[in-house]
Each structure stands twice: as structure tokens, then as C-alpha cells.
C-alpha positions as CSV (number, residue, x, y, z in Angstrom):
1,M,-12.9,-22.0,7.4
2,N,-11.0,-23.7,4.5
3,Y,-10.6,-20.2,2.9
4,L,-8.6,-19.0,6.0
5,R,-6.6,-22.3,6.2
6,E,-5.7,-22.0,2.5
7,F,-4.5,-18.5,3.1
8,L,-2.4,-19.5,6.1
9,K,-0.8,-22.3,4.0
10,C,0.7,-19.6,1.9
11,F,2.4,-18.1,4.9
12,N,3.5,-21.3,6.4
13,K,5.2,-22.2,3.2
14,P,6.3,-18.9,1.6
15,D,9.2,-20.5,-0.5
16,L,7.2,-20.3,-3.8
17,W,6.1,-16.7,-3.7
18,V,9.4,-15.6,-2.1
19,F,11.1,-17.1,-5.0
20,Y,9.0,-15.5,-7.6
21,S,9.3,-12.2,-5.9
22,H,13.1,-12.1,-5.7
23,K,13.2,-13.4,-9.4
24,R,10.8,-10.5,-10.3
25,I,13.0,-7.9,-8.7
26,A,16.1,-9.3,-10.2
27,L,14.7,-9.3,-13.7
28,K,13.3,-5.7,-13.3
29,Y,16.7,-4.3,-12.1
30,R,19.0,-6.6,-13.7
31,D,20.6,-3.8,-15.9
32,T,20.9,-1.2,-13.1
33,V,23.7,-0.6,-10.5
34,L,21.4,0.8,-7.7
35,G,18.4,-1.8,-8.1
36,P,15.3,-1.0,-6.0
37,F,16.9,2.2,-4.9
38,W,15.9,3.7,-8.1
39,N,12.4,3.7,-6.8
40,V,13.6,5.8,-3.9
41,I,15.4,8.2,-6.2
42,N,12.3,8.6,-8.3
43,S,10.1,9.1,-5.1
44,I,12.7,11.8,-3.8
45,F,12.4,13.5,-7.2
46,L,8.6,13.5,-6.9
47,I,8.8,14.8,-3.4
48,S,11.0,17.6,-4.5
49,V,8.8,18.7,-7.3
50,L,5.7,18.6,-5.1
51,S,7.4,20.6,-2.3
52,L,8.6,23.5,-4.5
53,S,5.3,25.2,-4.3
54,Y,5.3,25.2,-0.6
55,F,8.9,26.4,-0.3
56,L,8.1,30.2,-0.6
57,F,5.2,30.1,1.9
58,L,6.7,28.2,4.9
59,S,9.3,29.0,7.4
60,P,12.5,26.9,7.5
61,D,11.3,24.8,10.4
62,D,7.7,24.4,9.0
63,F,9.2,23.4,5.7
64,K,11.5,20.7,6.9
65,N,8.4,19.2,8.9
66,F,6.4,19.4,5.9
67,I,9.1,17.6,3.9
68,Y,9.1,14.9,6.5
69,R,5.3,14.5,6.4
70,L,5.2,14.6,2.7
71,S,7.9,11.9,2.4
72,I,6.1,9.5,4.6
73,S,2.9,10.0,2.7
74,I,4.4,9.6,-0.7
75,F,6.4,6.6,0.1
76,L,3.4,4.8,1.7
77,W,1.1,6.0,-1.2
78,L,3.4,4.6,-3.9
79,F,3.6,1.4,-1.9
80,I,-0.3,1.0,-1.8
81,S,-1.1,2.4,-5.1
82,T,1.5,0.1,-6.9
83,I,0.0,-2.9,-5.2
84,L,-3.7,-1.9,-6.2
85,R,-2.7,-1.3,-9.9
86,E,-0.5,-4.5,-10.1
87,S,-3.3,-6.6,-8.6
88,T,-5.2,-5.9,-11.7
89,T,-2.6,-7.7,-14.1
90,T,-1.4,-10.4,-11.7
91,L,-3.3,-13.3,-13.3
92,K,-2.7,-12.0,-16.9
93,Q,1.0,-12.0,-16.2
94,K,0.8,-15.6,-14.6
95,L,-1.5,-17.1,-17.1
96,E,1.2,-19.5,-18.5
97,I,2.2,-20.8,-15.1
98,L,-1.5,-21.2,-14.0
99,S,-2.2,-23.1,-17.2
100,E,0.8,-25.6,-16.7
101,K,0.9,-25.9,-12.9
102,K,-1.6,-26.3,-10.1
103,I,-0.6,-23.2,-8.0
104,D,-2.9,-21.5,-5.5
105,I,-3.7,-17.8,-6.8
106,K,-3.0,-16.6,-3.3
107,N,0.7,-17.2,-3.7
108,F,0.7,-14.7,-6.6
109,V,-1.0,-12.1,-4.3
110,C,1.5,-12.7,-1.6
111,E,4.2,-12.2,-4.2
112,N,2.7,-8.8,-5.2
113,I,2.6,-7.6,-1.6
114,Y,6.0,-9.0,-0.6
115,T,7.8,-7.6,-3.9
116,N,6.5,-4.1,-3.2
117,F,7.1,-4.3,0.5
118,I,10.9,-4.9,-0.2
119,I,11.0,-1.9,-2.5
120,F,9.1,0.1,0.3
121,V,11.6,-0.9,2.9
122,H,14.4,0.7,0.8
123,S,12.7,4.1,1.5
124,L,12.7,3.8,5.2
125,P,16.3,5.0,5.7
126,I,15.2,8.3,4.0
127,V,12.2,8.5,6.6
128,I,14.6,8.0,9.4
129,I,17.1,10.7,8.3
130,L,14.2,13.1,7.8
131,F,12.8,12.3,11.3
132,F,16.1,13.3,13.0
133,V,16.3,16.4,10.9
134,S,12.6,17.4,11.7
135,D,11.4,18.9,15.0
136,F,9.6,15.6,16.0
137,K,11.0,13.7,19.1
138,F,11.5,10.0,19.7
139,Q,8.5,8.6,21.7
140,F,7.4,5.3,22.7
141,N,4.1,5.6,20.7
142,L,6.3,5.4,17.5
143,I,5.9,1.6,17.8
144,L,2.1,2.2,16.9
145,S,3.3,3.1,13.4
146,F,4.5,-0.3,12.8
147,I,1.4,-2.0,14.4
148,G,-0.5,0.3,12.0
149,L,1.6,-0.8,9.2
150,F,0.9,-4.4,9.9
151,L,-2.8,-3.8,9.8
152,V,-2.3,-1.9,6.4
153,L,-0.4,-5.0,5.1
154,I,-3.2,-7.4,6.1
155,N,-5.8,-5.1,4.5
156,L,-3.8,-4.7,1.3
157,L,-3.5,-8.6,1.1
158,L,-7.2,-9.1,1.3
159,I,-8.0,-6.1,-1.1
160,S,-5.4,-7.3,-3.5
161,Y,-6.8,-10.8,-3.6
162,F,-10.3,-9.2,-4.2
163,I,-9.1,-7.1,-7.2
164,T,-7.1,-10.1,-8.6
165,I,-10.1,-12.2,-8.8
166,L,-12.3,-9.5,-10.1
167,S,-9.9,-8.6,-12.9
168,A,-10.1,-12.0,-14.3
169,I,-13.8,-11.8,-14.6
170,F,-14.4,-8.2,-15.4
171,K,-11.8,-6.9,-18.0
172,D,-12.5,-3.3,-17.3
173,I,-11.3,-3.5,-13.7
174,E,-7.8,-2.6,-14.7
175,K,-8.9,0.8,-16.1
176,I,-11.3,1.4,-13.2
177,V,-8.6,0.8,-10.5
178,E,-6.1,2.9,-12.5
179,N,-8.4,5.9,-12.6
180,L,-9.7,5.3,-8.9
181,V,-6.1,5.4,-7.8
182,Y,-5.4,8.6,-9.6
183,A,-8.5,10.3,-8.1
184,L,-7.7,9.0,-4.6
185,F,-4.2,10.6,-4.7
186,F,-5.8,14.0,-4.8
187,A,-8.6,13.0,-2.3
188,T,-6.2,12.0,0.3
189,P,-4.1,14.4,2.5
190,I,-0.9,13.7,0.9
191,I,0.2,17.0,-0.7
192,W,-2.4,18.9,1.5
193,S,-3.4,18.6,5.2
194,E,-6.8,18.2,6.8
195,N,-6.7,21.7,8.4
196,M,-6.5,23.2,4.9
197,V,-10.0,22.1,3.9
198,S,-13.5,22.8,5.5
199,E,-15.0,20.8,8.2
200,K,-17.3,19.2,5.7
201,I,-14.6,17.8,3.5
202,Q,-12.7,16.5,6.7
203,N,-15.9,14.5,7.6
204,L,-15.9,13.0,4.1
205,L,-12.4,11.5,4.6
206,I,-13.9,8.9,6.8
207,F,-15.0,7.1,3.5
208,N,-11.5,7.1,2.1
209,P,-9.6,3.9,3.0
210,I,-6.3,5.2,1.8
211,Y,-6.6,8.1,4.2
212,H,-6.9,5.6,7.1
213,F,-4.0,3.6,5.9
214,I,-1.7,6.6,5.8
215,V,-2.9,8.0,9.2
216,L,-2.0,4.5,10.7
217,F,1.6,4.7,9.6
218,R,2.2,8.5,9.5
219,D,0.6,10.0,12.5
220,P,2.7,8.0,15.1
221,L,5.8,9.0,13.3
222,M,4.7,12.7,13.8
223,N,4.1,12.3,17.6
224,N,0.3,12.6,16.7
225,V,-1.5,9.7,18.4
226,D,-4.9,10.9,19.3
227,G,-8.7,10.1,18.7
228,K,-8.1,10.3,14.9
229,F,-5.5,7.6,14.9
230,Y,-7.8,5.3,16.9
231,E,-10.8,6.1,14.9
232,S,-8.6,5.1,11.7
233,F,-7.4,1.9,13.4
234,S,-11.1,0.9,14.2
235,I,-12.1,1.6,10.6
236,C,-9.3,-0.4,9.2
237,L,-10.4,-3.4,11.3
238,L,-13.8,-3.1,10.0
239,I,-12.5,-2.8,6.3
240,M,-10.3,-5.9,7.0
241,L,-13.3,-8.0,8.3
242,L,-15.7,-6.8,5.5
243,I,-13.2,-7.6,2.6
244,F,-12.4,-11.0,4.3
245,F,-16.0,-12.1,4.3
246,I,-16.6,-10.8,0.8
247,N,-13.7,-12.8,-0.3
248,L,-15.0,-15.8,1.7
249,K,-18.5,-15.7,0.2
250,L,-18.0,-14.6,-3.2
251,F,-14.6,-16.1,-4.4
252,K,-14.3,-19.4,-2.8
253,Y,-16.2,-20.9,-5.6
254,L,-14.8,-18.7,-8.5
255,E,-11.1,-19.2,-7.6
256,K,-11.3,-23.0,-8.6
257,R,-12.6,-21.9,-12.1
258,I,-10.5,-18.7,-12.5
259,V,-8.5,-19.9,-15.4
260,L,-11.6,-20.4,-17.5
261,Y,-12.3,-16.6,-17.3
262,L,-8.7,-15.7,-18.4
């Protein structure tokens, strides 16, 4: 299992991708005072705009719970969607480095995940504040949210690697992923909930991986750990195994020659 050992090497020696990640964040926010908190501010603005249409139709208690649910969903969605979109341009941006140095591509995949995770963590204080404002209570099963998030991170790592390699071979992947991400936003219960649609539509959600990622993180934070959560957990495990073996079989050969496609 050389493929697995190579991936683990990136985690055993994270200095390279951590360095590139901090450098990337520093360059991106070098002229700002608030730094990565600008992403949080932009997210809060988006949440405010999306919630306006519900303000007139919900009671104050229902509305604050809705804002809490929407905030969790939006913050996680932006984290996931940014990783997916940036995976399509990772190698293009690192072409000069790849041409001059012998660096494992997986380091750049890890950099993408780590960079966006740091930005995502900046939004967690908002989630904590909204949790105490909402009607939800602190329960032991809240820890399942972080277990679920860990599984989501592993899936994103493997999916990001998959997209990164494909983007070097098929130049249209960037546009395909961009449109797919846009479509999945509306196909995922983020600004709407499952009970707002028919049972037939609810059954189709099983084929939406983003839905399962959000359920794993969001539902425990809303005191809602039931069969749906464990179903999503099982499906995410299957997605992880599927993508792992696809990467193993298809791209073990291609990664060594990837610069030739760029």
C-alpha cells in the first residue's frame, strides 16, 4: 500500500504544506486588519440576506433556531465548496514549483484543506454564540459533531486529491466542478429543510454527498442524533472507501507523470 504510506508521509512531516498554507493566508490578507475574519463577516452578511425571507413567517423562537441552523450549514458549505473549487486550480497555481522542485502533489492537497480549515475555524465562535442564544441544549452527543467533522475532512482530502489530478488531465473539470457546486447548493437542505419537500425528494437526498457531510456536523449540534445521522455516517464511510480505491487504482500511475499534462 505505497499510496497510503505516501499520504501518511504528508501528515508525519507537515512542515511543507503548513508553511505554504500560512504563506498563502498571509498574502491573501496582508492589506487587511481583520484577516481571515473577513470570511466570517462575508458569511454573516450572506446568512442575513438569506434569512430575510423567513423573518416574516417565523415566530421569534423559531427564527433564532432557524438562524442557528442556517449559520452552521452556510459555514460548512462555504468550507466544502471552496475546497472543491480550489482543487481544480491547485496544480495550475503550483506549476512553477512543481517544475523546479520534486514535491509530492499530496502536499498541495493538504495545503488546500488546511488553509480552508483555518478559515472555517474562525467561524466557530459565531456558531457557539448562536448555540447559547438558541433553544438547543448542551448534550453529550455534541461530541459526535466533531467526530463527523473529522470524517468529512478525510472525505474532502480524498475528493480534493481526485479533483486535483483530474483537473490536470481534463481542462474542463474547473467549469464542471464550478457548476456542480452551484447546483448542489440548491439541492442540499441549507436554506430549506427536509420537511419542506415531498418524501420522494427526501429519498433522493441519499445520492447527495454534501447533504451527508452537513448532516454529520449539523445534526448533533441541533440535538438531533437519530437514524438519519447514522445513515449519513455509514454513507460517508462508503464514499471514503470508494474514493480511496479510485485514487489508488487510477492515479498511482498518473501522479508521477502529472507535470506532462500541465
